[in-house]
Structure formats: structure tokens, C-alpha cells
C-alpha positions in Angstrom: 106.6 129.2 104.1 109.4 129.9 106.7 111.0 133.4 106.3 114.3 133.3 104.5 117.5 134.5 106.3 121.1 134.5 105.7 121.2 131.0 107.5 118.8 129.4 105.0 120.5 126.6 103.1 120.1 127.0 99.4 119.5 124.2 96.8 119.3 124.7 93.1 117.5 122.9 90.3 118.9 123.6 86.8 117.6 122.7 83.3 116.1 124.1 80.1 113.2 124.5 79.9 112.5 125.0 83.6 109.0 126.4 83.7 107.4 122.9 84.0 109.2 121.7 87.1 107.3 121.1 90.2 110.2 119.9 92.5 111.0 123.3 93.9 107.6 123.7 95.5 107.3 120.1 96.6 110.8 119.8 98.1 110.8 123.3 99.8 107.5 122.3 101.5 109.1 119.0 102.5 111.9 121.0 104.1 109.5 123.2 105.9 107.5 120.3 107.2 110.8 118.6 108.4 111.8 121.8 110.3 114.8 122.2 108.0 115.7 125.8 107.1 116.1 125.5 103.3 114.7 126.4 99.9 115.0 124.8 96.4 115.4 127.4 93.6 114.7 126.7 89.9 117.3 128.1 87.6 117.1 128.0 83.7 120.6 127.1 82.3 121.0 126.6 78.6 123.1 123.7 77.3 126.1 125.9 76.4 126.2 127.6 79.8 126.3 124.4 82.0 130.0 124.6 82.8 129.9 128.3 83.7 126.8 127.9 85.8 127.9 124.9 87.8 131.2 126.5 88.5 129.4 129.5 89.9 127.0 127.5 92.0 129.7 125.3 93.4 131.6 128.5 94.5 128.6 129.6 96.5 129.2 128.0 100.0 125.6 128.2 101.2 124.5 126.0 98.2 124.4 122.4 99.5 123.0 120.6 96.5 122.0 120.9 92.8 119.3 119.0 91.1 119.6 118.4 87.4 117.0 118.0 84.7 117.1 118.0 80.9 119.4 118.5 79.1 122.2 118.4 81.7 122.1 114.9 83.2 125.1 113.7 81.2 127.1 116.9 81.2 126.9 117.5 84.9 128.6 114.3 85.8 132.0 115.9 84.8 131.5 118.3 87.7 131.4 115.7 90.4 134.3 114.4 92.4 132.6 111.1 93.3 129.7 109.1 91.9 127.3 106.6 93.4 127.6 103.0 91.9 124.3 103.5 89.8 125.6 106.9 88.6 128.8 105.2 87.4 126.8 102.5 85.5 124.5 105.0 83.9 126.9 107.8 83.2 124.2 110.4 84.1 123.1 112.1 87.3 120.0 114.0 88.4 121.4 115.2 91.8 124.7 116.3 93.2 125.6 117.5 96.7 128.5 119.1 98.6 130.0 116.7 101.1 131.6 117.7 104.4 135.1 117.6 102.8 133.9 120.1 100.2 133.9 117.5 97.4 130.7 116.9 95.3 128.8 113.6 95.1 126.6 112.7 92.1 123.7 110.3 92.1 120.6 109.4 90.0 117.1 108.9 91.4 115.0 109.0 88.2 114.4 105.3 87.9 114.0 104.8 91.6 111.3 107.4 91.6 109.3 106.0 88.8 109.4 102.4 90.1 108.5 103.7 93.7 105.6 105.5 92.2 104.3 102.4 90.3 104.6 100.1 93.4 102.8 102.7 95.6 100.0 102.5 93.3 100.0 98.7 93.6 101.5 98.0 90.2 104.1 95.1 90.4 107.2 95.2 88.4 108.8 91.8 89.1 108.1 89.4 86.3 106.6 92.0 84.0 107.5 93.0 80.4 108.5 96.6 80.0 108.6 98.7 76.8 110.3 102.2 77.1 110.8 105.0 74.7 113.9 107.0 75.4 117.5 106.0 76.4 118.7 109.3 77.7 119.4 110.3 81.3 115.9 109.5 82.6 115.4 106.5 80.4 118.8 105.0 81.4 118.0 105.3 85.0 114.4 103.9 84.6 115.8 100.9 82.5 118.2 100.0 85.3 115.6 100.3 88.0 113.1 98.2 86.1 115.6 95.4 85.8 116.8 95.9 89.5 113.1 95.4 90.4 112.9 92.1 88.7 111.3 93.0 85.3 111.3 89.9 83.0 112.3 91.8 79.9 113.0 95.4 78.9 112.5 96.4 75.3 113.3 100.0 74.3 114.3 102.4 71.6 115.6 106.0 71.1 115.7 108.1 68.1 119.3 108.9 69.0 121.2 105.8 67.9 124.2 106.6 70.1 122.0 106.8 73.3 120.2 103.7 72.3 123.3 101.6 71.5 125.1 102.8 74.7 122.3 101.8 76.9 121.8 98.5 75.2 125.5 97.6 75.6 125.5 98.6 79.3 122.3 96.8 80.2 123.1 93.7 78.1 126.2 93.1 80.1 124.5 93.6 83.5 121.4 91.7 82.5 122.2 89.2 79.7 119.2 88.0 77.8 116.8 90.5 79.4 117.2 93.5 77.1 116.1 94.1 73.4 115.5 97.0 71.0 112.3 97.4 69.1 110.3 100.5 67.9 106.9 98.7 68.5 105.2 97.9 71.8 105.4 94.0 72.2 102.0 92.3 72.4 102.9 90.8 75.7 104.0 94.1 77.2 102.7 94.9 80.7 104.2 98.4 81.4 104.8 101.1 78.8 107.1 104.1 79.7 107.7 107.3 77.9 111.1 108.5 79.1 111.4 111.3 76.5 110.4 114.9 76.3 107.8 114.2 73.7 104.5 115.6 75.0 106.1 118.5 76.8 105.0 121.0 74.0 101.8 121.3 72.0 102.2 119.6 68.7 104.8 117.0 69.8 104.4 113.7 68.2 103.1 110.8 70.3 106.1 108.8 71.6 103.9 105.5 71.4 101.3 104.7 68.8 98.0 104.3 70.8 96.9 101.5 68.3 99.7 99.3 70.0 98.3 99.7 73.5 95.9 97.3 75.1 93.6 97.8 78.2 95.7 95.5 80.4 98.8 97.7 80.0 100.0 100.3 82.5 101.3 103.5 80.8 103.7 105.9 82.5 105.0 109.2 81.5 108.0 111.2 83.0 106.5 114.6 82.0 105.2 116.7 85.0 103.6 119.4 82.9 101.2 119.1 81.1 99.4 116.4 83.1 98.0 114.4 81.6 100.1 114.3 78.5 98.3 113.4 75.2 99.8 109.9 75.4 98.2 109.4 78.8 94.9 110.8 77.6 94.9 108.4 74.7 95.9 105.5 76.9 93.1 106.2 79.4 90.5 106.2 76.6 91.7 102.6 75.7 91.3 101.6 79.4 95.0 101.6 80.5 95.9 102.5 84.0 98.2 105.5 83.8 100.9 107.2 86.0 102.1 110.7 85.2 105.4 112.5 85.9 104.1 113.9 89.2 103.8 110.3 90.5 107.4 109.7 89.5 108.4 112.9 91.2 106.4 112.0 94.3 108.3 108.7 94.4 111.6 110.7 94.3 110.7 113.2 97.0 111.9 111.2 100.1 115.0 109.9 98.3 116.0 113.4 97.1 115.3 115.1 100.4 117.5 112.7 102.3 120.2 113.0 99.7 120.1 116.9 99.5 120.1 117.4 103.3 122.6 114.7 104.5 125.9 116.0 103.0 126.7 118.1 106.0 
């Protein structure tokens, strides 16, 4: 790794928990390979400290961008001066950067990362039926990206009724007739996505009942640690192709690197 100096550009990744994130190493290596003098630092920020933490980070003028993971993807949006079109639709961000005029732009790459990872592995999305668990920040972004990529139908649910209903309303308006809510995996489903934190900790309940899976299905999980999650292990036993959170992160790396380093 290149030696750090006072000229090194600093980027932060905030969330809680933070120990499972892989992006700091991946993106810092990408910066080094590109000859860019920068580093991405993971910072544990609890939900109640978000406003204080972001105000402090934005006040440090050598911090050029802030990546956001759970549970801050909705709350961080209030700290942006401008938003990308998809961030406006989603109401959630996973990245914000300082622009040349000093204002902060927010964007969301979660869904684009997962769909890029699926396509890189040769899995088509256009014309496919998708079932997703989770309608939070990651789930919202993934849902939009799946439909943008031409998914025939998106069925989803979330234990949080507010998140579920909010996403259903937004997507139904943008993609009429292509969105539905159900707690079970449809028999004609092609792609199953866990967009929740279930599986992050030992003892978490499975987000999808393995009995509802079939060998022709592709099962994807947003979790990067542990890999594989218990869901993906069960899916593999059934014969499903699987994609873990590292594949989604890999799909985001190029997108995030460009966003983080092009503000100035």
C-alpha cells in the first residue's frame, strides 16, 4: 500500500455494525492500482449518532466522499444538497461526495452492483421473475435495478410494513402491473434475492424457506460476511446457482470508484 501523507485524499464508510465490510480494502486497492493517492476508512457510527458524525466528516476538507451502509441509507439523504435521479426515487443513498462547489451529491449503487454481478456471471435478468426479501435501502435499490434491467415481474415483502408499502407504491407507479407483494417464493420464480441483514449473525432466521426453492433458481444474498450465508448454503444443496454479497460488491467497485474520485 502506498504510504499515507498529508496529501492523501480520505474517504469514509459509515455503518453499524461495520466489522463485516470488505469495501475499504477493495476500494483502497483499486485507488492504489489506479495511481490515485487515497484511502477508504471504515467507521462505526450508531444510528443515534448519524447527524453528529456526518456533520463532523463533512467539516473535514480532505474527506472527499462518504459511503453508507446499514442502518443509515435513509437518514444520510438529509445531509445531501443534491441527489441523483435514482436516489430521488428511492429516498435512500449508499454514497455521497463533495462536489467542486462544496455541496454534497448523494447516489445509490446497491442495485446496480447486484445486477452487474449477476450479469457478469452470465445470468440474464430481462424477462425473468424475481422474488426479493427486504424493502429497505438495499432492497429498494435492487428492486428498481431489476425492473430497469427488464425483469418480467418483481414480487417482494418486508417485515416492516411501512418500508414494504412505501416501495410498493413507488414501484407500482413507475412499473404498473409488474410489482406484487407475497411472503412465499412464486413457483415460476427465476431469481431470489435476500436484501435484508438476516444471516449476518449466528442464529438469524432464514429469510427464505429452502423448501420453496427449486434447482433452476438463482439465489443471491447482499451479505458479505459470512460467505456463504446459511441461505446460500441451503440453496446450493438444492442445486441452485448462488451469488453472495462479495459479488454484489465487486459489481459496485468500478461504479463507486468513479463516483468517489470524480467530484473534484
